[in-house]
C-alpha positions in Angstrom: 139.4 57.2 198.6 142.4 58.3 200.6 142.6 57.6 204.3 145.0 57.4 207.1 146.0 58.3 210.6 148.0 61.3 211.8 150.5 60.9 214.9 152.8 63.0 216.9 156.5 62.1 216.0 157.6 62.8 219.6 154.7 61.1 221.7 153.2 58.8 219.2 149.8 60.1 220.3 147.0 61.0 217.8 147.1 64.7 216.4 144.1 66.8 215.7 144.9 67.8 212.1 143.6 69.3 208.9 144.2 67.2 205.8 143.8 69.0 202.4 144.0 67.2 199.0 144.1 69.6 195.9 144.3 68.6 192.2 143.7 71.1 189.4 140.4 72.8 190.4 139.6 70.2 193.0 140.2 70.9 196.7 138.8 69.1 199.7 139.8 69.2 203.5 138.8 67.3 206.6 139.6 67.0 210.3 141.1 64.1 212.0 139.1 62.2 214.3 139.9 61.8 218.1 142.0 58.6 217.1 143.9 60.7 214.5 141.9 58.9 211.6 140.9 60.7 208.5 139.4 59.7 205.2 139.0 61.8 202.0 137.6 61.1 198.4 140.2 61.8 195.5 139.1 62.1 192.0 140.9 59.9 189.4 142.9 62.2 187.4 146.1 64.4 187.3 148.7 64.9 189.8 147.8 66.4 193.1 149.0 67.4 196.5 148.0 66.2 200.0 149.0 68.6 203.1 148.9 67.9 206.7 148.8 70.8 209.1 148.3 70.9 213.0 148.7 73.7 215.5 152.0 73.3 217.1 153.4 71.0 214.5 155.6 71.3 211.1 153.4 71.0 208.3 154.0 68.2 205.5 153.0 68.0 201.9 153.3 65.2 199.5 152.7 64.9 195.6 150.1 62.2 194.7 149.3 60.4 191.7 146.1 58.6 191.0 146.4 55.1 189.6 143.5 53.2 188.1 144.2 50.2 190.3 144.1 52.3 193.5 140.6 52.1 194.8 141.9 53.0 198.2 145.1 54.2 199.4 146.3 55.4 202.8 149.0 55.3 205.5 150.3 56.8 208.9 151.9 60.3 208.9 153.7 61.6 211.8 154.2 65.3 212.4 157.1 66.9 214.1 156.5 69.2 217.0 157.7 72.8 216.2 160.9 73.9 218.2 161.1 77.1 219.7 
């Protein structure tokens, strides 16, 4: 299980974002809650990617690897507002 919270880098406030996890033929997305929190299942297996996107913010993508000892893994992500 992957989980976390998405905040604005400039205001520290929760951001309504879309989180997408992909690995080989597996893909799943979710939306953050009102408090910026999210949770997604991630199957044990090969390296994948997790992407964070929100209207008005720069998207971020990270490589992820499933490790047998990780039953749950999570963290806080801050998104930078787009500059005009």
